KEKE-287793 format. One record per residue: x, y, z of N, C-alpha, C in turn; residue in three letters. Coordinates in steps of 0.05 Angstrom, whole numbers, padded with zeros to 5 digits, always signed. Layout:
KEKE-287793
XYZXYZXYZALA...
//
This chain:
KEKE-287793
+02047-00736+00624+02017-00724+00632+01992-00716+00630UNK+01990-00693+00614+01968-00682+00591+01968-00684+00577UNK+01973-00703+00563+01971-00713+00544+01951-00737+00556UNK+01957-00757+00559+01959-00783+00574+01921-00772+00586UNK+01908-00748+00595+01882-00743+00603+01873-00734+00577UNK+01890-00720+00563+01865-00712+00539+01845-00731+00532UNK+01866-00755+00516+01841-00768+00504+01821-00773+00524UNK+01823-00781+00541+01798-00779+00573+01786-00764+00565UNK+01796-00732+00571+01761-00713+00572+01757-00714+00546UNK+01768-00724+00519+01756-00729+00494+01733-00738+00489UNK+01742-00764+00508+01713-00793+00507+01684-00768+00532UNK+01705-00754+00544+01678-00754+00552+01657-00731+00541UNK+01663-00714+00530+01656-00683+00513+01639-00702+00491UNK+01654-00730+00475+01636-00733+00463+01612-00761+00467UNK+01613-00764+00499+01584-00781+00503+01569-00754+00509UNK+01579-00740+00525+01561-00714+00532+01548-00710+00512UNK+01559-00709+00492+01542-00699+00465+01526-00705+00448UNK+01530-00731+00453+01519-00749+00445+01493-00761+00452UNK+01485-00761+00490+01465-00751+00508+01449-00729+00509UNK+01467-00706+00500+01446-00681+00502+01433-00678+00463UNK+01437-00697+00437+01437-00707+00421+01408-00716+00420UNK+01409-00739+00439+01380-00749+00436+01356-00745+00454UNK+01365-00719+00477+01349-00714+00482+01334-00694+00471UNK+01346-00678+00465+01348-00657+00433+01317-00679+00425UNK+01331-00700+00404+01304-00706+00384+01287-00720+00400UNK+01285-00728+00419+01269-00744+00447+01239-00712+00449UNK+01265-00700+00453+01236-00665+00459+01220-00664+00433UNK+01239-00670+00410+01224-00657+00388+01207-00674+00383UNK+01212-00697+00379+01188-00720+00379+01162-00712+00400UNK+01149-00705+00415+01136-00697+00439+01128-00673+00423UNK+01136-00659+00422+01124-00627+00413+01118-00642+00381UNK+01122-00655+00365+01115-00663+00336+01094-00679+00343UNK+01088-00703+00361+01062-00699+00366+01045-00690+00381UNK+01052-00668+00386+01023-00660+00412+01019-00634+00390UNK+01036-00625+00368+01017-00611+00351+01010-00632+00326UNK+01013-00656+00329+00995-00669+00306+00980-00680+00319UNK+00979-00683+00343+00950-00687+00367+00930-00670+00359UNK+00932-00638+00367+00916-00625+00368+00909-00607+00331UNK+00918-00619+00311+00917-00612+00289+00888-00637+00289UNK+00895-00665+00283+00870-00680+00281+00854-00675+00301UNK+00859-00670+00329+00822-00655+00339+00819-00637+00316UNK+00824-00618+00324+00816-00597+00310+00791-00602+00272UNK+00808-00621+00268+00793-00632+00244+00771-00638+00252UNK+00751-00638+00264+00731-00656+00254+00705-00629+00267UNK+00725-00616+00273+00713-00580+00280+00703-00570+00255UNK+00681-00562+00252+00670-00534+00224+00673-00508+00242UNK+00692-00495+00250+00692-00462+00250+00683-00451+00248UNK+00673-00447+00224+00662-00432+00212+00634-00415+00220UNK+00629-00391+00216+00601-00381+00228+00574-00405+00206UNK+00557-00403+00223+00531-00419+00214+00507-00399+00226UNK+00501-00392+00199+00476-00381+00203+00441-00391+00213UNK+00442-00392+00241+00410-00395+00240+00392-00397+00234UNK+00375-00427+00241+00356-00439+00227+00332-00429+00237UNK+00315-00410+00218+00286-00402+00230+00264-00432+00229UNK+00255-00442+00250+00231-00459+00238+00202-00448+00220UNK+00201-00457+00201+00178-00447+00185+00151-00461+00191UNK+00141-00457+00200+00112-00467+00213+00094-00465+00184UNK+00075-00486+00197+00056-00494+00174+00035-00466+00174UNK+00030-00463+00153+00001-00441+00151-00012-00442+00168UNK-00041-00423+00183-00052-00429+00197-00049-00448+00228UNK-00017-00436+00236-00008-00460+00268-00004-00440+00278UNK-00012-00439+00302-00009-00427+00334+00017-00435+00346UNK+00025-00416+00364+00047-00428+00379+00042-00431+00404UNK+00048-00453+00423+00044-00474+00436+00067-00473+00465UNK+00068-00467+00482+00089-00480+00499+00083-00510+00520UNK+00092-00527+00527+00092-00545+00538+00094-00538+00555UNK+00081-00553+00586+00074-00548+00615+00080-00567+00618UNK+00084-00595+00615+00093-00611+00624+00065-00638+00631UNK+00067-00664+00638+00036-00673+00640+00014-00675+00618UNK+00028-00671+00598+00008-00670+00580+00004-00645+00579UNK+00004-00631+00586-00014-00606+00575+00010-00574+00574UNK-00004-00562+00565+00001-00544+00545-00006-00524+00539UNK-00001-00487+00530-00013-00463+00532-00001-00449+00506UNK-00025-00443+00496-00030-00425+00471-00016-00404+00469UNK+00004-00391+00458+00022-00369+00469+00032-00349+00452UNK+00013-00353+00425+00021-00333+00406+00003-00344+00382UNK-00004-00334+00346-00006-00332+00338+00003-00346+00321UNK+00037-00341+00316+00048-00361+00303+00029-00351+00272UNK+00039-00374+00252+00035-00359+00219+00011-00368+00218UNK-00025-00357+00230-00044-00358+00233-00058-00333+00225UNK-00067-00335+00204-00084-00312+00180-00111-00311+00184UNK-00127-00334+00203-00158-00337+00187-00161-00316+00213UNK-00186-00302+00194-00189-00276+00220-00211-00296+00234UNK-00222-00322+00233-00227-00340+00258-00224-00356+00272UNK-00217-00355+00297-00208-00372+00308-00203-00384+00326UNK-00211-00409+00326-00222-00436+00330-00197-00440+00347UNK-00187-00446+00377-00165-00458+00396-00176-00482+00392UNK-00146-00497+00385-00169-00524+00391-00160-00533+00414UNK-00167-00551+00431-00170-00569+00454-00143-00580+00454UNK-00135-00594+00430-00104-00599+00433-00084-00584+00407UNK-00061-00593+00421-00038-00581+00401-00025-00597+00390UNK-00016-00587+00364-00010-00614+00334+00010-00644+00355UNK+00035-00635+00380+00039-00656+00386+00008-00673+00407UNK-00005-00658+00408-00028-00677+00425-00033-00666+00458UNK-00018-00659+00456-00025-00638+00492-00036-00624+00503UNK-00063-00628+00519-00089-00617+00510-00084-00579+00527UNK-00100-00567+00512-00088-00540+00519-00099-00529+00528UNK-00092-00524+00564-00104-00505+00589-00106-00478+00588UNK-00087-00464+00578-00081-00450+00583-00081-00423+00554UNK-00092-00402+00568-00086-00374+00531-00069-00361+00550UNK-00045-00360+00544-00016-00348+00553-00021-00307+00558UNK-00013-00307+00576-00025-00270+00570-00012-00262+00547UNK-00024-00233+00543-00013-00222+00514-00009-00239+00490UNK-00019-00278+00488-00014-00285+00472-00027-00279+00438UNK-00053-00255+00444-00058-00250+00423-00072-00227+00420UNK-00055-00207+00447-00051-00176+00434-00051-00162+00408UNK-00054-00142+00412-00059-00122+00386-00058-00136+00356UNK-00071-00164+00357-00075-00166+00339-00096-00156+00319UNK-00093-00148+00292-00101-00129+00273-00129-00144+00263UNK-00133-00164+00260-00142-00192+00233-00168-00198+00248UNK-00164-00201+00280-00192-00234+00287-00206-00219+00285UNK-00232-00228+00281-00259-00218+00283-00277-00240+00298UNK-00263-00259+00311-00283-00281+00327-00261-00302+00337UNK-00270-00311+00358-00249-00324+00384-00267-00346+00386UNK-00256-00365+00392-00275-00392+00409-00258-00402+00417UNK-00264-00407+00446-00248-00421+00473-00263-00463+00461UNK-00239-00472+00480-00253-00499+00482-00259-00492+00512UNK-00274-00528+00516-00268-00537+00535-00248-00536+00558UNK-00229-00547+00537-00202-00550+00556-00190-00531+00571UNK-00200-00511+00559-00188-00474+00582-00197-00476+00600UNK-00180-00475+00618-00179-00476+00656-00170-00444+00665UNK-00146-00421+00639-00139-00393+00641-00135-00380+00627UNK-00147-00359+00629-00133-00348+00626-00114-00314+00621UNK-00092-00306+00610-00072-00286+00616-00087-00265+00612UNK-00063-00250+00632-00067-00221+00627-00078-00198+00603UNK-00088-00190+00584-00094-00181+00570-00086-00205+00551UNK-00093-00228+00543-00100-00240+00513-00108-00229+00489UNK-00131-00221+00499-00143-00205+00487-00149-00172+00476UNK-00118-00155+00496-00128-00127+00498-00122-00126+00469UNK-00132-00097+00451-00125-00087+00434-00132-00105+00406UNK-00139-00123+00401-00147-00126+00379-00182-00120+00378UNK-00166-00091+00365-00191-00074+00347-00199-00080+00329UNK-00204-00105+00321-00224-00115+00295-00235-00146+00309UNK-00246-00148+00330-00257-00179+00351-00284-00161+00344UNK-00310-00176+00333-00331-00175+00339-00352-00197+00354UNK-00326-00219+00354-00346-00229+00383-00325-00258+00397UNK-00337-00271+00421-00309-00273+00430-00338-00307+00443UNK-00339-00331+00431-00353-00357+00448-00337-00375+00459UNK-00343-00394+00471-00337-00418+00498-00357-00440+00498UNK-00342-00450+00502-00351-00478+00491-00381-00475+00513UNK-00404-00496+00521-00416-00495+00535-00406-00510+00568UNK-00395-00521+00558-00378-00549+00569-00363-00539+00585UNK-00346-00511+00585-00321-00509+00594-00329-00491+00622UNK-00316-00508+00641-00321-00498+00687-00312-00474+00685UNK-00301-00461+00660-00285-00436+00679-00295-00417+00676UNK-00305-00406+00645-00310-00390+00634-00340-00390+00607UNK-00347-00368+00613-00368-00370+00588-00370-00343+00577UNK-00392-00336+00561-00392-00310+00537-00416-00305+00538UNK-00419-00283+00546-00447-00270+00541-00459-00255+00528UNK-00472-00256+00492-00470-00234+00463-00449-00235+00468UNK-00437-00249+00462-00406-00248+00448-00379-00228+00466UNK-00394-00227+00496-00371-00215+00516-00366-00241+00540UNK-00335-00239+00544-00323-00261+00556-00330-00254+00587UNK-00338-00277+00606-00340-00265+00630-00317-00295+00637UNK-00306-00309+00666-00310-00312+00688-00329-00339+00691UNK-00344-00361+00695-00367-00386+00685-00382-00369+00706UNK-00369-00363+00732-00389-00347+00755-00401-00312+00750UNK-00395-00316+00727-00390-00277+00719-00387-00263+00739UNK-00362-00257+00751-00360-00247+00774-00333-00234+00757UNK-00333-00241+00735-00298-00222+00731-00310-00224+00697UNK-00315-00194+00684-00313-00184+00660-00290-00184+00653UNK-00279-00194+00628-00260-00206+00618-00247-00195+00597UNK-00258-00186+00578-00266-00178+00554-00285-00173+00538UNK-00294-00146+00528-00314-00142+00507-00308-00134+00494UNK-00315-00149+00460-00296-00135+00443-00307-00113+00434UNK-00282-00113+00410-00279-00075+00413-00304-00066+00385UNK-00305-00096+00370-00333-00078+00343-00342-00106+00345UNK-00358-00107+00372-00377-00120+00383-00404-00108+00370UNK-00424-00103+00349-00445-00093+00351-00470-00083+00361UNK-00472-00053+00360-00498-00051+00385-00488-00022+00401UNK-00500-00013+00409-00491+00011+00431-00488-00003+00472UNK-00511-00012+00470-00509-00018+00492-00501-00044+00505UNK-00501-00049+00522-00476-00080+00538-00494-00077+00569UNK-00505-00107+00575-00524-00105+00597-00500-00120+00621UNK-00492-00108+00635-00477-00110+00651-00491-00132+00676UNK-00494-00156+00692-00501-00163+00707-00501-00152+00739UNK-00511-00168+00760-00496-00152+00785-00479-00167+00798UNK-00479-00199+00785-00449-00212+00800-00434-00206+00791UNK-00424-00184+00769-00393-00170+00771-00387-00148+00785UNK-00362-00162+00802-00344-00146+00822-00312-00142+00800UNK-00313-00158+00786-00286-00138+00774-00281-00135+00744UNK-00278-00122+00730-00278-00116+00712-00236-00112+00693UNK-00236-00133+00682-00198-00137+00675-00184-00114+00650UNK-00160-00112+00650-00153-00088+00650-00166-00095+00607UNK-00166-00067+00601-00171-00065+00574-00194-00080+00576UNK-00206-00083+00587-00248-00104+00574-00255-00095+00555UNK-00256-00059+00565-00270-00040+00540-00245-00018+00537UNK-00241-00033+00515-00212+00001+00506-00218-00007+00478UNK-00222+00020+00457-00222+00027+00433-00241+00006+00420UNK-00271+00013+00432-00299+00004+00422-00308+00032+00416UNK-00316+00016+00390-00316+00029+00364-00351+00044+00373UNK-00373+00020+00386-00394+00026+00383-00406+00029+00409UNK-00400+00021+00427-00406+00022+00453-00418+00048+00467UNK-00437+00061+00472-00449+00085+00486-00464+00081+00519UNK-00478+00063+00511-00493+00052+00552-00491+00031+00560UNK-00480+00033+00581-00482+00017+00596-00510+00001+00615UNK-00524-00021+00616-00538-00024+00626-00535-00051+00638UNK-00530-00033+00675-00520-00046+00689-00553-00056+00724UNK-00540-00088+00726-00571-00097+00732-00567-00085+00761UNK-00557-00067+00771-00565-00067+00811-00559-00033+00806UNK-00561-00021+00826-00561+00004+00851-00531+00013+00840UNK-00525+00052+00832-00507+00057+00824-00486+00055+00853UNK-00501+00054+00878-00477+00044+00894-00460+00018+00894UNK-00488-00002+00882-00468-00035+00876-00436-00024+00848UNK-00455-00005+00833-00433-00006+00817-00408+00014+00830UNK-00405+00018+00843-00379+00036+00857-00364+00011+00861UNK-00382+00003+00876-00351-00034+00888-00337-00045+00862UNK-00345-00039+00848-00337-00055+00821-00316-00054+00821UNK-00286-00075+00822-00256-00059+00825-00259-00066+00792UNK-00256-00036+00775-00250-00024+00739-00226-00025+00741UNK-00206-00051+00736-00177-00044+00730-00174-00029+00700UNK-00146-00007+00702-00131+00007+00686-00144+00000+00662UNK-00142+00032+00634-00147+00040+00609-00169+00020+00599UNK-00193+00023+00622-00217+00019+00606-00232+00051+00594UNK-00222+00060+00575-00232+00080+00568-00255+00087+00552UNK-00274+00063+00546-00296+00061+00524-00325+00054+00549UNK-00309+00043+00573-00325+00043+00585-00340+00070+00604UNK-00308+00088+00618-00312+00109+00628-00320+00147+00614UNK-00335+00129+00591-00334+00154+00570-00357+00136+00567UNK-00383+00109+00574-00410+00109+00566-00422+00120+00595UNK-00435+00129+00581-00471+00125+00596-00480+00107+00620UNK-00487+00108+00644-00501+00079+00654-00515+00081+00663UNK-00538+00062+00664-00560+00064+00664-00567+00037+00690UNK-00574+00053+00721-00575+00029+00738-00615+00010+00738UNK-00616-00014+00730-00633-00024+00731-00650-00044+00759UNK
//
């Protein structure tokens, strides 16, 4: 009886071996396909380090920032090297320049003249601060927000004195009685200034809000007229 059962068990074992071999082959096929798929998907990806690309500006090109809706701000010198800076009414992309950003030209060592167009509506804090060679600021007569009086930058209503060029010629500046605020660093590093002629009284002068770092102003003598 044992001899009769032996062929039967051998048949069962043989069938089991065949099934296990088929399953193992299928698994190898799946693993191979997955590996091959990974290689193919990575083949088109460049994993090498890519050096950052620096934009090269044309000569004498300012930096601009879009504000949307066709407007922009001038934010810096960019590649500008001319000592006479004429801020354009439009950026190279055609946006209207309505703002000069805070510190846009701060500490520029070569600017001598700045001309502001009619389109500018806002000038940020210290936009021309520390420009030690600046001699004159001009503003378009059509600008409804700002004006220049003898090279000194004011708001149009003459209530805020915004900037006195450090290298402006002459020892005297005349400040109108309308001035209520003198901006930070408006009088900083002034080479020639020694006297202020204020068109009102000493009491009114004391009411002016003078922002910090106006060292050249506080060092000058003030005459009241």
